[in-house]
N, C-alpha and C positions, 0 to 999 in steps of 0.2 A: 504494500500500500504506500502510495506517495503522499508526503506531507507538504502540501503546497504553501502553507503559511509558516512553515518552520524557518527560522532565520538562516541566512546563508552562512555556511561554515567556511573555514580557510581552505578545506579540501575542495569544496565546490568552486570557490574562487580560483583555485589553482587550475581546475579542470576548464573553467570558462576561459582562462588566459593561456591554455595549453596550445602550443604551435608545433608539436611533434607529430609522429606518424604511428604511434601505438594505437592499434585498432580498438582495444577495449576503452581506452581513455576517450578516443574520438566518439565512440558509441555513447559513452556516458555524457559527453558534451551535447549530443543530440537529445538525449533523454532530458537533460536540464532545460534545454530550449523548449521542449514540448511540455514538460510537467513542472518546470521551475524548481525541481528538487530531485533527490535520489532516495531510494530505500536505504535503510541502515546497512544492509548487506552490500549493496552497490557502492556506497560511500566507503565502507571498510575495505573493499577490494581495491577501489581506486586509490585510496590512501596508501595501501601497501605498495602498489606499483609506483606511485609518485615518490614514495620514500626510497624505493630501490633506485630510482633515477637520481635522487639527491645523493645517496650514498655512493653511487658509482662514479659521480663526478670527482670524488676525492681519490679514486683509484685510477691510475693511468692505464689506459688500454694497452695490452700487449700487441706486438706486431701481428700475431695470428688473429687476434680479435679485430684488429683494423682491417685485415684482409677479408674476414667474414662480413664485417659491417659494410664494406665496399663491394661485396660480391654482386655482380650483375648477370650471372649465368642463369641457366634454366634447371639446374639440378634441384629436385624437390627436397631432398634431404638437407642440403646446404641452406636452401631458402627457409626451411623450417627452423634450423638452428639460428639463422640470421634474425628471424622474427622473435625468437626467445631472447636474443641479445637486445633487440630493440625494446622488448617488453620489460625485461628485468635489469638491463644495463650491465649484465655480467654473464659469464658462462663457466661451467665446471671445466676442469682440465680435460676430462674425457670428451666432453662436447666439443671443445676446441680441437682436440686431436682428431676426432672423427671427421669433423667438417673440413679441416685442412687436408687430411688424407684424401678426402673425396675431391677437393679442389685440385690437388696435385695430380690425382688420377685422371681427371677430366683434361687438364692441361697436357698431360703426357699423351693421352689418346689423340688429342688434336694435333700434336706435333710429332707423332710417331710415324716413322718411315718403315714400311714393311720390306723385309729383305729375304733373301734365300742364298746366303753366301756360305758355301762349303768351307769347313775349317779342319779338314783332315789332318791329323797329327798335331793339332794345337791343344794345349792344356791350360786350364785356368784354376787359380786358387781363389776361393771366395771366402767371405767372412762367415763366422759361425752363426750369426743371426739369419743369414740367407739359407745356410745349411739347415737350420732348425725349421724354417718354413717348408723346405723341400722334404724334410723328414716327415712332417705332419701331412703334407699334401700327398705323398706317395706311400705312406704307411711303412716307413723304414724304421729300423731299430737303432739307427745311428745318424749322425749329421754328416752328409757328404761335404767334403771340404775341397778335395782335389779331383777335378773332373776333366775328362777328355771331351772337348766340345766338338760337335759334328757340324753344326750350322749356326750362323748368326741369323735369327729370324726377324728381328726388328731393332730399331734404335730410336731413342728419343733424346731430347737435350740432356737428360740426367741419368738415363739407364739404358741397358742393353738386354735384349731377350735372346737367350741361347737355347739350343737343344744339345744335350750331352749325356754321356754315360760315366759310370765309375771309371777311373783311370786304370789302364792296363800297363802303364809304364812302371818300370822299376827304378828305384832310386835309394837315397839314404834316409828317406822319411816314409812313414806309414802311408800307404795309398788310401787309407780311410780317414785318419784323424790328423795327419801331417806332423805327428811327433817324430823326433829323431829316433831311428832304429839303433839299438845298442847291443842286444844280445844276438847270438849266432843264428838262432832259428828265425827271428824277425828279419834279419838281414837277408837270409836265404829266401824267405817267402815274400818280403816286401810289406809285411803286416804283422802287428802284434797279436798276441793270443786273445786279448779281450775284444779287439776290433774284429778278428776273424769270427768270433762267436756272434757278434752283432750282425755281421754280414750274412752269416749262416753257412760258414765253411769250416769243416773239421780241421783243427790245427795239427801240425806235425809233432811227432815225438822222436823222430829220427831223420837224419839228412836224406835218407833214401826216399822219404815221402814228399820231398820238395816238389817234384814234377807233378805228382798226383794232386797236391794242393793247388798248384798253378792251374791245372785243368779244371778243378772244381771251382776255383775263383772265376775263371773266364766264363764258365757256364753260368755262374751266379750273376755276373755282370750282364749277360744276355737276358737272363730271366727278369732282372730288374728293368732292363731296357732303357730306352731314351727318355729323358726327363726334360721338360720345358720349364724355364725359369727366368724371371726378370732379376737383374742385378744392377743396383745403382752403381754408376761409374765410380763413385767414391768408395764403394765396398769391394771393388775388384782389387784384391791384394797383389796378384801377379797374373799376367796373361802372356804366355809364351807363344809367339807366332806372328807372322806378318799382318794378319787381319787386325790385330789389336792396334797396330801402328796406323793402318788405313782408317779405322773408325775414329781415331782421335781427330781426324780432319773433317769428319762429317758434322 
């Protein structure tokens, strides 16, 4: 019930003088024009929002919040977060992160060049955070760190999309976790006992089993197959091969 003859409060005066774009406050402004007042619940809700605006003025907006506030795209999720920022004058860290991630994804899609460049013989070392994402995506029991890339599928200003397999190259580091190999068996197999278990290959107990281990590992690599993955350029620890040099110029 509206109380037409109730004296104007400071909250109602603030609403009448409001020049922002908050949808609720604008609606209340129309209600005041029509009924000359608000219900107690409407006034309380408006007061809370206006108070949030006042409090937010004392808090400097982060760069991420400014990006969200200035967003002019069509992504419905980001527009929803933007409306919450306009309404409450602030966002939680999770809201900011989710919105900025979506904005970055949209920018990447707009500026992504699809490619199909073979990279036979090239190897890449990626960061553990990317390896963790691949682990979850492909249901692995380990984080792939060292990979033989077979193709470059796409490139954006900040990232590269690859297709690749577990590496079959031997070296002085574990082909799974990239730790330095120290004991005799790990140097013979190219992998430590724990990583072999994670990959799903029976570890050797004698030198004579080395070749069998290698065969089982190669079979396992083929079973896991090719994996597609985006890697931010800043997260590429090492990329051996001529393609890496070429893409720096794109």
